[in-house]
PAKOLNU-564772 format. One line per field, with one value per residue (C-alpha): residue number from 1; residue in one letter; x, y, z. Coordinates in nm, 3 decimals. Layout:
PAKOLNU-564772
pos = c(NUM, ...)
code = c(A, ...)
c1 = c(X, ...)
c2 = c(Y, ...)
c3 = c(Z, ...)
//
This chain:
PAKOLNU-564772
pos = c(1, 2, 3, 4, 5, 6, 7, 8, 9, 10, 11, 12, 13, 14, 15, 16, 17, 18, 19, 20, 21, 22, 23, 24, 25, 26, 27, 28, 29, 30, 31, 32, 33, 34, 35, 36, 37, 38, 39, 40, 41, 42, 43, 44, 45, 46, 47, 48, 49, 50, 51, 52, 53, 54, 55, 56, 57, 58, 59, 60, 61, 62, 63, 64, 65, 66, 67, 68, 69, 70, 71, 72, 73, 74, 75, 76, 77, 78, 79, 80, 81, 82, 83, 84, 85, 86, 87, 88, 89, 90, 91, 92, 93, 94, 95, 96, 97, 98, 99, 100, 101, 102, 103, 104, 105, 106, 107, 108, 109, 110, 111, 112, 113, 114, 115, 116, 117, 118, 119, 120, 121, 122, 123, 124, 125, 126, 127, 128, 129, 130, 131, 132, 133, 134, 135, 136, 137, 138, 139, 140, 141, 142, 143, 144, 145, 146, 147, 148, 149, 150, 151, 152, 153, 154, 155, 156, 157, 158, 159, 160, 161, 162, 163, 164, 165, 166, 167, 168, 169, 170, 171, 172, 173, 174, 175, 176, 177, 178, 179, 180, 181, 182, 183, 184, 185, 186, 187, 188, 189, 190, 191, 192, 193, 194, 195, 196, 197, 198, 199, 200, 201, 202, 203, 204, 205, 206, 207, 208, 209, 210, 211, 212, 213, 214, 215, 216, 217, 218, 219, 220, 221, 222, 223, 224, 225, 226, 227, 228, 229, 230, 231, 232, 233, 234, 235, 236, 237, 238, 239, 240, 241, 242, 243, 244, 245, 246, 247, 248, 249, 250, 251, 252, 253, 254, 255, 256, 257, 258, 259, 260, 261, 262, 263, 264, 265, 266, 267, 268, 269, 270, 271, 272, 273, 274, 275, 276, 277, 278, 279, 280, 281, 282, 283, 284, 285, 286, 287, 288, 289, 290, 291, 292, 293, 294, 295, 296, 297, 298, 299, 300, 301, 302, 303, 304, 305, 306, 307, 308, 309, 310, 311, 312, 313, 314, 315, 316, 317, 318, 319, 320, 321, 322, 323, 324, 325, 326, 327, 328, 329, 330, 331, 332, 333, 334, 335, 336, 337, 338, 339, 340, 341, 342, 343, 344, 345, 346, 347, 348, 349, 350, 351, 352, 353, 354, 355, 356, 357, 358, 359, 360, 361, 362, 363, 364, 365, 366, 367, 368, 369, 370, 371, 372, 373, 374, 375, 376, 377, 378, 379, 380, 381, 382, 383, 384, 385, 386, 387, 388, 389, 390, 391, 392, 393, 394, 395, 396, 397, 398, 399, 400, 401, 402, 403, 404, 405, 406, 407, 408, 409, 410, 411, 412, 413, 414, 415, 416, 417, 418, 419, 420, 421, 422, 423, 424, 425, 426, 427, 428, 429, 430, 431, 432, 433, 434, 435, 436, 437, 438, 439, 440, 441, 442, 443, 444, 445, 446, 447)
code = c(M, T, E, T, P, A, L, H, A, L, W, P, A, P, L, A, D, G, A, V, H, A, T, V, T, V, P, G, S, K, S, V, T, N, R, A, L, V, L, A, A, L, A, A, E, P, G, W, V, R, R, P, L, R, S, R, D, S, Q, L, M, S, D, A, L, R, A, L, G, V, G, I, E, E, T, V, S, S, S, S, G, D, G, A, G, G, E, A, W, R, I, I, P, A, A, L, H, G, P, A, T, V, D, V, G, N, A, G, T, V, M, R, F, L, P, P, V, A, T, L, A, A, G, D, I, R, F, D, G, D, P, R, S, Y, E, R, P, L, G, E, V, I, N, A, L, R, V, L, G, A, R, I, D, D, D, G, R, G, A, L, P, M, T, V, Q, G, G, G, A, L, E, G, G, T, V, E, I, D, A, S, N, S, S, Q, F, V, S, A, L, L, L, S, A, P, R, F, N, Q, G, V, E, V, R, H, T, G, A, S, L, P, S, M, P, H, I, R, M, T, V, E, M, L, R, A, A, G, A, Q, V, D, T, P, E, A, G, G, E, K, N, V, W, R, V, A, P, G, A, L, L, G, R, D, M, V, V, E, P, D, L, S, N, A, Q, P, F, M, A, A, A, L, I, T, G, G, T, V, T, V, P, D, W, P, R, R, T, T, Q, P, G, D, A, L, R, R, I, F, T, E, M, G, G, S, C, E, L, T, D, A, G, L, V, F, T, G, T, G, K, I, H, G, I, D, V, D, L, S, E, V, G, E, L, T, P, G, I, A, A, V, A, A, L, A, D, S, E, S, V, L, R, G, V, Q, H, L, R, L, H, E, T, D, R, L, A, A, L, T, A, E, I, N, G, L, G, G, D, V, T, E, T, A, D, G, L, H, I, R, P, R, P, L, H, G, G, V, F, H, T, Y, D, D, H, R, M, A, T, A, G, A, V, I, G, L, A, V, K, G, V, E, I, E, N, V, A, T, T, A, K, T, L, P, D, F, P, K, M, W, T, D, M, L, A, G, T, G, A, G, A)
c1 = c(0.039, 0.189, -0.080, 0.050, -0.242, -0.153, -0.208, -0.471, -0.566, -0.557, -0.843, -0.822, -1.048, -1.178, -1.094, -1.381, -1.362, -1.624, -1.973, -2.123, -2.510, -2.659, -2.948, -2.801, -3.039, -2.896, -2.955, -3.108, -2.952, -2.750, -2.826, -3.225, -3.236, -3.064, -3.251, -3.574, -3.403, -3.346, -3.698, -3.865, -3.697, -3.843, -4.140, -4.427, -4.619, -4.442, -4.333, -4.190, -3.854, -3.874, -3.623, -3.369, -3.010, -2.795, -2.494, -2.199, -2.342, -2.643, -2.609, -2.393, -2.684, -2.972, -2.728, -2.681, -3.062, -3.156, -2.842, -3.023, -3.312, -3.568, -3.730, -3.624, -3.763, -3.625, -3.896, -3.937, -4.265, -4.458, -4.611, -4.664, -4.982, -4.778, -4.647, -4.286, -4.209, -3.930, -3.685, -3.899, -3.812, -4.058, -3.914, -4.099, -4.004, -3.911, -3.798, -3.412, -3.146, -2.795, -2.606, -2.478, -2.210, -2.229, -2.002, -1.966, -1.710, -1.609, -1.955, -2.017, -2.421, -2.364, -2.123, -2.327, -2.686, -2.702, -2.539, -2.850, -3.037, -2.821, -2.897, -3.261, -3.160, -3.133, -2.804, -2.512, -2.430, -2.037, -1.941, -1.654, -1.551, -1.284, -0.901, -1.049, -1.336, -1.101, -1.009, -1.341, -1.455, -1.745, -1.680, -1.967, -2.204, -2.053, -2.028, -2.355, -2.544, -2.397, -2.525, -2.867, -2.839, -2.669, -2.337, -2.096, -1.778, -1.503, -1.161, -1.171, -1.057, -1.401, -1.385, -1.421, -1.428, -1.659, -1.961, -2.339, -2.475, -2.827, -3.075, -3.400, -3.432, -3.311, -3.421, -3.338, -3.320, -3.138, -2.757, -2.524, -2.293, -2.064, -2.154, -1.911, -1.699, -1.983, -2.359, -2.466, -2.371, -2.708, -2.877, -2.764, -2.929, -3.273, -3.331, -3.371, -3.526, -3.910, -3.792, -3.619, -3.821, -3.818, -3.712, -3.423, -3.312, -2.991, -2.831, -2.521, -2.252, -1.979, -1.912, -2.005, -2.254, -2.155, -2.383, -2.675, -2.941, -2.862, -3.036, -3.301, -3.345, -3.347, -3.607, -3.827, -3.808, -3.877, -4.197, -4.294, -4.279, -4.491, -4.235, -4.274, -3.965, -3.909, -3.650, -3.442, -3.575, -3.973, -3.872, -3.696, -3.361, -3.058, -2.871, -3.147, -3.391, -3.627, -3.808, -4.074, -4.109, -4.388, -4.472, -4.310, -4.555, -4.505, -4.450, -4.463, -4.119, -3.962, -3.615, -3.493, -3.244, -2.882, -2.841, -2.453, -2.406, -2.510, -2.223, -1.963, -2.209, -2.351, -1.959, -1.881, -2.147, -2.007, -1.595, -1.734, -2.004, -2.287, -2.645, -2.692, -3.055, -3.105, -3.473, -3.686, -3.480, -3.726, -3.840, -3.784, -3.576, -3.329, -3.054, -2.704, -2.670, -2.927, -2.659, -2.523, -2.745, -2.662, -2.287, -2.223, -2.419, -2.203, -1.866, -2.025, -2.324, -2.731, -3.005, -3.351, -3.618, -3.831, -4.093, -3.782, -3.583, -3.302, -3.153, -2.775, -2.604, -2.273, -2.028, -1.728, -1.583, -1.511, -1.484, -1.351, -1.539, -1.500, -1.752, -1.842, -1.949, -1.964, -2.322, -2.275, -1.953, -1.958, -1.955, -1.597, -1.405, -1.623, -1.590, -1.242, -1.163, -1.374, -1.207, -0.830, -0.979, -1.111, -1.014, -0.961, -0.862, -1.073, -1.118, -1.348, -1.395, -1.561, -1.497, -1.220, -1.460, -1.341, -1.038, -1.215, -1.440, -1.365, -1.035, -0.850, -0.995, -0.819, -0.479, -0.577, -0.725, -0.425, -0.164, -0.364, -0.441, -0.101, 0.003, -0.135, 0.044, -0.162, -0.105, -0.362, -0.272, -0.502, -0.595, -0.749, -1.082, -1.061, -0.889, -0.716, -0.708, -0.501, -0.555, -0.238, -0.211, -0.264, -0.080, -0.170, -0.071, -0.251, -0.496, -0.521, -0.827, -0.770, -1.085, -1.280, -1.522, -1.563, -1.201, -1.239, -1.547, -1.323, -1.058, -1.283, -1.413, -1.047, -0.971, -1.199, -1.003, -0.645, -0.509, -0.377, -0.504, -0.581, -0.754, -0.646, -0.940, -1.217, -1.396, -1.437, -1.730, -1.967, -2.026, -2.292, -2.248, -2.311, -2.151, -1.966, -1.761, -2.009, -2.235, -1.928, -1.850, -2.250, -2.259, -1.989, -2.071, -2.418, -2.641, -2.735, -2.669, -2.866, -2.901)
c2 = c(-0.017, 0.336, 0.585, 0.689, 0.906, 1.221, 1.137, 1.235, 1.219, 0.840, 0.698, 0.358, 0.076, -0.024, -0.426, -0.638, -0.776, -1.023, -1.109, -0.831, -0.816, -0.478, -0.329, -0.120, 0.133, 0.185, 0.499, 0.511, 0.426, 0.618, 0.449, 0.470, 0.813, 0.988, 0.778, 0.886, 1.256, 1.253, 1.120, 1.380, 1.624, 1.533, 1.469, 1.685, 1.718, 1.771, 1.450, 1.339, 1.126, 1.020, 0.862, 0.968, 0.940, 1.241, 1.213, 1.352, 1.208, 1.293, 1.637, 1.618, 1.568, 1.775, 2.068, 1.965, 1.973, 2.285, 2.485, 2.341, 2.516, 2.251, 2.274, 2.072, 2.153, 1.936, 1.878, 1.663, 1.440, 1.253, 0.968, 0.927, 0.726, 0.416, 0.497, 0.602, 0.903, 1.115, 1.342, 1.389, 1.610, 1.763, 1.823, 2.076, 2.042, 2.348, 2.453, 2.337, 2.629, 2.735, 2.899, 2.635, 2.470, 2.117, 1.973, 1.566, 1.525, 1.160, 1.022, 0.805, 0.878, 1.222, 1.254, 1.011, 1.089, 1.444, 1.511, 1.364, 1.609, 1.900, 1.846, 1.906, 2.256, 2.532, 2.711, 2.572, 2.337, 2.306, 1.964, 1.986, 1.722, 1.613, 1.537, 1.107, 1.241, 1.317, 0.964, 0.754, 0.665, 0.901, 0.856, 0.639, 0.856, 1.173, 0.972, 0.807, 1.159, 1.336, 1.069, 1.139, 1.481, 1.645, 1.916, 1.861, 2.046, 1.823, 1.911, 1.550, 1.356, 1.178, 1.285, 1.557, 1.850, 1.966, 2.160, 2.020, 2.267, 2.237, 2.296, 2.288, 1.895, 1.621, 1.412, 1.085, 0.774, 0.453, 0.404, 0.164, 0.148, -0.026, -0.046, -0.331, -0.064, 0.073, -0.015, 0.353, 0.448, 0.262, 0.386, 0.731, 0.756, 0.540, 0.750, 1.081, 0.874, 0.968, 1.375, 1.271, 1.341, 0.970, 0.826, 0.552, 0.240, 0.141, -0.180, -0.254, -0.390, -0.510, -0.836, -0.808, -0.589, -0.539, -0.423, -0.569, -0.535, -0.167, -0.159, -0.288, -0.093, 0.180, 0.026, -0.062, 0.324, 0.438, 0.230, 0.325, 0.683, 0.629, 0.517, 0.250, 0.023, -0.260, -0.506, -0.840, -0.970, -0.884, -1.087, -0.838, -0.830, -0.931, -0.595, -0.424, -0.160, 0.058, 0.332, 0.505, 0.926, 1.066, 1.278, 1.102, 1.145, 1.294, 1.018, 0.939, 0.712, 0.595, 0.502, 0.151, 0.137, 0.134, -0.288, -0.282, -0.073, -0.298, -0.509, -0.390, -0.461, -0.801, -0.854, -0.744, -1.006, -1.304, -1.257, -1.236, -1.466, -1.243, -1.112, -0.772, -0.718, -0.477, -0.300, -0.293, -0.480, -0.526, -0.868, -0.802, -0.587, -0.471, -0.368, -0.597, -0.549, -0.839, -1.111, -1.042, -1.253, -1.535, -1.498, -1.466, -1.726, -1.960, -1.802, -1.925, -1.683, -1.758, -1.484, -1.474, -1.240, -1.145, -0.853, -0.676, -0.703, -0.887, -1.105, -1.224, -1.423, -1.573, -1.847, -1.686, -1.926, -1.818, -1.974, -1.879, -1.846, -1.869, -1.643, -1.443, -1.092, -0.933, -0.791, -0.701, -0.575, -0.270, -0.552, -0.670, -0.460, -0.574, -0.967, -0.922, -0.779, -1.090, -1.339, -1.207, -1.367, -1.677, -2.040, -2.103, -1.950, -1.710, -1.620, -1.374, -1.322, -1.091, -0.780, -0.622, -0.312, -0.191, -0.094, 0.226, 0.275, 0.565, 0.397, 0.095, -0.071, -0.397, -0.301, -0.093, -0.391, -0.581, -0.338, -0.251, -0.601, -0.718, -0.384, -0.586, -0.905, -1.038, -1.260, -1.134, -1.134, -0.981, -1.157, -1.078, -1.042, -1.025, -1.118, -1.422, -1.429, -1.645, -1.620, -1.508, -1.385, -1.029, -0.746, -0.425, -0.065, 0.197, 0.114, 0.336, 0.458, 0.652, 0.865, 0.538, 0.460, 0.151, 0.107, 0.278, 0.000, -0.276, -0.164, -0.091, -0.480, -0.607, -0.394, -0.594, -0.893, -0.759, -0.502, -0.173, -0.098, 0.256, 0.379, 0.711, 0.969, 0.746, 1.066, 0.917, 0.744, 1.050, 0.956, 0.729, 0.628, 0.935, 0.877, 0.583, 0.606, 0.679, 0.422, 0.161, 0.258, 0.210, -0.143, -0.239, -0.103, -0.284, 0.012, -0.021, 0.220, 0.503, 0.716)
c3 = c(0.015, -0.091, 0.073, 0.347, 0.485, 0.751, 1.074, 1.265, 1.640, 1.759, 1.928, 2.159, 2.000, 2.365, 2.412, 2.501, 2.854, 2.819, 2.608, 2.469, 2.570, 2.422, 2.216, 1.917, 1.750, 1.392, 1.228, 0.874, 0.539, 0.308, 0.040, 0.078, 0.214, -0.098, -0.306, -0.148, -0.144, -0.535, -0.604, -0.397, -0.510, -0.860, -0.764, -0.881, -0.512, -0.199, -0.028, 0.325, 0.390, 0.774, 1.016, 0.719, 0.827, 0.943, 0.840, 0.635, 0.255, 0.357, 0.419, 0.140, -0.103, 0.103, 0.082, -0.288, -0.383, -0.204, -0.424, -0.636, -0.557, -0.390, -0.045, 0.226, 0.596, 0.841, 1.123, 1.444, 1.389, 1.619, 1.377, 1.015, 0.897, 0.991, 1.331, 1.244, 1.462, 1.491, 1.273, 0.937, 0.656, 0.407, 0.031, -0.205, -0.550, -0.740, -1.114, -1.109, -1.154, -1.139, -1.128, -0.852, -0.720, -0.542, -0.290, -0.366, -0.081, -0.072, -0.138, -0.442, -0.428, -0.490, -0.730, -0.920, -0.894, -0.921, -1.245, -1.422, -1.218, -1.321, -1.674, -1.585, -1.448, -1.598, -1.578, -1.531, -1.244, -1.072, -0.928, -0.718, -0.400, -0.199, -0.395, -0.340, -0.564, -0.870, -0.843, -0.831, -1.166, -1.317, -1.685, -1.778, -1.615, -1.795, -2.135, -2.144, -2.031, -2.363, -2.556, -2.417, -2.474, -2.198, -2.272, -2.020, -1.951, -1.799, -1.979, -2.107, -1.727, -1.742, -1.371, -1.104, -1.084, -1.409, -1.486, -1.614, -1.888, -1.761, -2.031, -1.811, -1.943, -2.120, -2.468, -2.336, -2.493, -2.522, -2.362, -2.365, -2.035, -1.853, -1.467, -1.361, -1.147, -0.979, -0.994, -0.947, -1.257, -1.361, -1.068, -1.180, -1.505, -1.357, -1.084, -1.343, -1.633, -1.525, -1.606, -1.928, -2.217, -2.374, -2.039, -2.099, -2.187, -2.039, -2.140, -1.927, -2.170, -1.909, -1.815, -1.469, -1.247, -0.864, -0.577, -0.798, -0.450, -0.455, -0.872, -0.726, -0.416, -0.687, -0.895, -0.652, -0.491, -0.813, -0.830, -0.527, -0.618, -0.943, -1.226, -1.539, -1.497, -1.687, -1.561, -1.630, -1.320, -1.481, -1.753, -2.000, -2.137, -1.936, -1.810, -1.971, -1.778, -1.916, -1.751, -1.914, -1.920, -1.645, -1.358, -1.014, -0.709, -0.349, -0.102, 0.247, 0.306, 0.601, 0.584, 0.719, 0.961, 0.785, 0.782, 0.684, 0.979, 1.184, 1.091, 1.345, 1.683, 1.517, 1.479, 1.848, 1.927, 1.715, 1.842, 2.238, 2.209, 2.315, 2.205, 1.993, 1.911, 1.613, 1.615, 1.361, 1.103, 0.805, 0.774, 0.320, 0.196, -0.117, 0.131, 0.101, 0.455, 0.484, 0.337, 0.753, 0.882, 0.644, 0.617, 1.012, 1.081, 0.854, 1.059, 1.378, 1.486, 1.497, 1.443, 1.477, 1.380, 1.636, 1.700, 1.877, 1.594, 1.506, 1.790, 1.710, 1.914, 1.867, 2.085, 2.092, 1.825, 1.470, 1.161, 0.827, 0.507, 0.154, -0.018, -0.299, -0.201, -0.588, -0.457, -0.098, -0.166, 0.084, 0.370, 0.264, 0.554, 0.815, 0.704, 0.646, 1.017, 1.171, 0.944, 1.062, 1.383, 1.285, 1.335, 0.994, 0.653, 0.463, 0.082, 0.013, -0.371, -0.656, -0.482, -0.716, -0.774, -0.410, -0.542, -0.633, -0.337, -0.082, -0.084, -0.284, 0.031, -0.075, -0.057, 0.284, 0.441, 0.331, 0.480, 0.760, 0.924, 0.811, 0.976, 1.304, 1.258, 1.051, 0.692, 0.413, 0.037, -0.219, -0.519, -0.834, -0.728, -0.319, -0.014, 0.094, 0.475, 0.723, 1.039, 1.266, 1.645, 1.634, 1.772, 1.914, 1.649, 1.446, 1.206, 0.952, 0.792, 0.458, 0.551, 0.477, 0.721, 0.679, 0.748, 1.109, 1.212, 1.082, 1.304, 1.592, 1.523, 1.571, 1.870, 2.042, 2.087, 2.049, 2.291, 2.153, 1.823, 1.767, 1.513, 1.320, 1.220, 1.394, 1.258, 0.983, 1.040, 1.058, 0.684, 0.697, 1.071, 1.317, 1.680, 1.581, 1.904, 2.224, 2.010, 2.056, 2.380, 2.531, 2.331, 2.546, 2.802, 2.799, 2.808, 2.432, 2.135, 2.003, 1.690)
//
């Protein structure tokens, strides 16, 4: 790993002194929140997003939509029609306009979902972000939007920074795209497609398509907002999605807990032989994090969906796993952390696209686990992890929230682990350090 990030304040990862027993209320899903914000902003009438995630990524999305003219009123409600009280954002659509500047930070959903929205604005929309955002793939979205009629000035980089010269509308039509580096390329085009004059037909041309659950999430949320979507799952052509032009409806949407962010807490139960309950775990969901029930059970735990939520229990024994994570790649850092503490080898496959995430996650995990005495080898599409006795040391995060939580998981069982820049967890999991210490204290954790 050649990248050497600046050393931030170090957070001593707490060592577990016994089995964890806690109820952990996980904040709302970032993936659902940001999709809901985009769909509500493009609707023909006001709508509500209830129990949204308040984090850096969702704040970047809401700030960007406000810059384009969308009204977002943040309130606290006692209840919606289905009893979902708490924080609620009322989204008031408006004629999108520039000039405006969008700060994407290092949020993939913002940098990819909003350029199609910007083509519908009247005026120039400038996109910029963190230095790492310049390195993340965006060229397929830029080229696809040009095919569909957009004018974009990126100085030939195929990456940020760039300016979308919004014309107030986009023609749309058929476009081919290689989304093998990110399923967000497909979702980006589908979310705005009902507002395109011809809608859109997206044809994926690459060899593989990672994180399919996220595309299914996009499709289900589009349909819930009144869009007509034809998909491969519905008997359509393989790797082809069609969205018809039409008005989106303002909806009252309740955001599910972020199941991927439940991972470190479930891992704590698995490692310590304890029990963690996650309230409001949905019985049916498109979130990739739902796969944790199967994966962590295979690694030695057990789980039950109850009226109280998901109850996950560990034995303190951790088994290695050979698993294809192509559809749930975001779970890789946490699984790698648990695998480093297992009683046998693990092979994590199908996640070559993680080299293009917030950081090169495969190289980062290899460097940091090995830096604590581990034995991790990068493969062409994943990681080979051979458990070894680990020791303390600094676990660098590379400004990647999932690296930070992975380090905390290892720190439960390894004395002296210090997490560099644990504050990066604010990207999707605000107040993580307090949630973590509350869990270990047996008081539960809330958000």
